[in-house]
N, C-alpha and C positions, 0 to 999 in steps of 0.2 A: 504494500500500500504506500502511495506517495505521501511524504510528509508535507503538510500544508504550510505554505509560506505565511509569515507573520504580517498582517496588514499594517502593523506599526513600524516595520522596517521602512525607512523613508523611500527607498527605491520602489518597493512594492506599493507603498501608499501612492506615489506619483503615477506609477503605471496604471493603478486602479482608477484613480479619480481624474487624471489628465486624459486617460484613454477613453473614459466613459463620462462625458459631460453631464448626462442625466443623473448620475450618482452624485456629482458635485452639486448640481441643482438641488437634489433632495436633501443633501447634508446641510446646505445653507438654510433651506426653509425649515428643516426639522429642528435645528438648533437655535432658531430665531423665530419661534412660533408667534410671538406677539407683534411682529413687524409685518409690513406688506409682503406678500409672497413674490418671489422672483419667478418669472415665467420661462426664461431661457438664459443660458450662459454661453460665452465663447471662451475657450481655454486659450490663454495668451502665451503660455510656454509649454506646449505639449511634448517637446523633445527632451530627451535626457542625454546630455553630452558625456563622452567618455571622461572628460576632465572633472565632471561633477562627481563621478564615482570614485576617482582617485583623490579628489580634494576632500580630505577627511573632515575638514571644518565646515564644509558647505552644507547648507540645508536644502534639500530637494523639495521646495515648496510648490504649490499649485496656484497659479495666478489666473483669475477669471474676470470677465467683464459681462455684466448683465445688459439687458436691452435698454435700460435707462442710463447706461454709461458708468454706473457705479462699479468700482473695481474691488476684487476680493483677493486676499492673500491667505491661503489655507495651508497650515503646517502641522506636522506631527513631530512631537518632541518626546523622546523616551528618557532623557537624562537632564537632571536639573543643572543649570549653569548659574554662576553667581551674577552674571550680567544679563540674565534672560530678559528682564523687564526693559532695560535700556536698549538692548538689541532689537527687541520686538517693536518698540516705539520708533526706533531709528528707521527700520525698514518700512514701517507703515507710513511714516512721514515722507519717506522717499517716494513711495508709491503715489502719494498725494502730489508732491512737488513735480514729479516727472510728467504730469498731465498737461502742464502749461507750456506752450511754445512762446517764442518772443512776441510781445505785443498783445497777447491774449489777456482777457479780463479775468480777474479772480472769480467772478460769479459763474464762470463756465466750468469751474472745478467740480467734479463729481466726488462722491464719498469714497474714501479708502477704508475698507472694512477688513479687519483681520479675524480669522477664526483659527484659534490655536488649540490643538488637542494635546494635552500633557499627560504622559503616563507616569506621573509622580505628583505628590502633594506639594502645591506651591504655597498656599496660605495656611499656616499652622500655628500662628502666634497665640490665638485664644480660642475659646469654645465657639464663638460666633464664626470665626474663619474656618474652623475644623468642621463646622456643620453646614457648609455651603460648597458646592462643587461646580456650579454654573455661574459665570460672571460676565457682566458686560460693562466695559469702561468707555466713557464718553467725556467730552469737555463740558463739565457742569460746575456751577458755583458751589463752593464748599458749604456755605450757610443756607443757600436756597437751591437745593438740587433740581427743582423744577425749572430753573432758569438755565438754559443751555447756550453754548456758544456755537451754534450750528451743529450739524451732524456729519461733518466732513471726515472726522476721525472717529472710528469705532473699533473696539477690540472685544471679541467674544472669546472667553477662555473656558475650556472644559477640563477639569481635573478628573481623568478617566477612572483611576483607581478609587478615588474618594467617591465619585458618583456611583461606582459599582457597590462600594461598601454601604453607602447611605441609602441607596435605592430611592432617591428623591425624584429623579427624572422619570417622567411618565411617557407612554405612547412611543412615537417614533424615536425621540431622543434616547429613551431607555434602550430601544432595540439597537441603536448605533453603539451605545456603551457595551452592550452584550457582545456585539460583533468584534469590537476592538479588544475586549478583555477575555472572551471565551470562544474565539473562533475555532478552537480545536475540540471543543466539548459538544458532541452531537446532541446530548440530552438537553443542554441549555439552548443551543441554536435551534433545536426543533420547536421551541415555544415561540420563536420569532414569527410575527405575522406581517410586519411591514415589508411590502414588496421590494422597495429599493435595497433594503438590507439583505433580503433573500437573494436578490440579483447580485449584490456585492459578494455574498458567500459563494455563489456559483462561479463568479469571475475569479475568485481566489483559487477555487479548485482547478479551473482551467489553467490559470497562470502557474500553479504549482506543478502541473504536468509538463510544463515547458522547461526542458533541461537548461536552456540558455538563461531563462529567468531565474531558475534555481541558482545557477552559477553567479549571476550578477548580484542577486540578493545576498548570497554568502560573501561575495567580494565586498559589498557595501558594509556588511556587518563586521567583517574583519577590519575594514578600514576604520570604522568607528572604534573598535577595540584598540587597534594600534595607535590611533589618535589619543585615546585616553591614556595609554601606557606612556606615550611620548610626553604628553602634558604632565603626567605624574612624575616622570623621571626629571623633567625640567624643573618642576616645582621643588622636588627633593634636592636637586643640585643647587637651586636658587636659595633654598633654606640653609643648606650647608655653607654656601658662599656668604650668605647674609650673616650667619652666626660668626664666621671667621672675621668678616669685616667689622662686625659689631665688637668682637673681642679686641681687635687691633685698635679701634677707635677709643674704646674704654681705656686701654693701656696708654694711648697718647694723651687722653684727657687727664688721667691720673698723674702722669709724669709732668705734664704742663703745670698742674696745680702745685706739685711739690717744688718744681723749679722756681715758680713765681714766689712761693713762700720763702725760698732760700736766697734767690738772687733778684727778686723784683720782676716787674713786667718784662716779658720776653721781647727782644729785638726781632725785627722781621726776619733776619737771616737765620736765627735760632728756631723760630716758628716754622720756617720753610723746611729746615732739616728734620724737625720733629714730624711734619706732615708726610715727608717722603721716607721716613725710617722703616726698616724691616722689623720683624718681630725680634730677631737676634740683636739688632742695634738698640731697640727699646729696652731689652733685658740688660744689655751691657751698661747703658746709661743709668738705668735704675740702680744697678749694683754699685756704680761709681759715684752716685750722687753725693753721698756724705763725705767722701774723701776729696772731691773736686773743690778747688778754691774759687773758681769762677766758670762762666759758661764756655769761655774759650778753651779752658783746660778739659772740660767735659766733652765738648763737641769737636774740638779742634778749631784752629783759627779759621774764620771765614775767608774763602778764596776771593 
């Protein structure tokens, strides 16, 4: 039996939703039930370039435009990043700014709408945050949230794991959560009644039977793992270097204080030698501090 591909793998996610615009249309409408329904979408970036698969930090998003001109950025994220919020806002704002050509009026700008599916808990600070899984962010006044600064920037966020635990989402939105979290469990997926989700499940089965798709999905997953390993190694090396640099600076600061207590304010030439000193030099000067009669004797005469 062929192992089913994970729809949260961003290569598989893009193949699925960029390749079948009707699924993208359904996802947009089902996660934004209280807003006017979108009747059709055009996928703006259907292709997947080879460089995107090898670029481990690249997000394979789906960009779409509806009949009214509003643009959508739909992403799947399986790993929490410290800068997730800033990055999401940056790309959403860029989607907005790229609409205007030279000389065009601002009123012609259509909305830039993000729909981000997160396979991790993002908001966990308190009970209220832990009790909500579907979020919509807009430009609203902090004291009077009914007052909005237009609808040009919108971001819908679904915390999939939290939504699955809480069971708050109903109807089509709930079926999408089941799809992304339980696609391998036939007993769970057998209860799904929403036709677009059933179609997505069928497409996953077809895609999983494609050996090339299996290979590319695996390559994409290994790329993500290697990226994490390289980032982790870089951070560990950075911490190591940072600790060593911190230790050296502490030695310099301590020696400078002792020198000023003994000889008074340091002249520029002595401060420069102290800043450029190696660990061995710092240790030698510290050991000779009490026996030296002046800075020239300790450091050597300035050249």
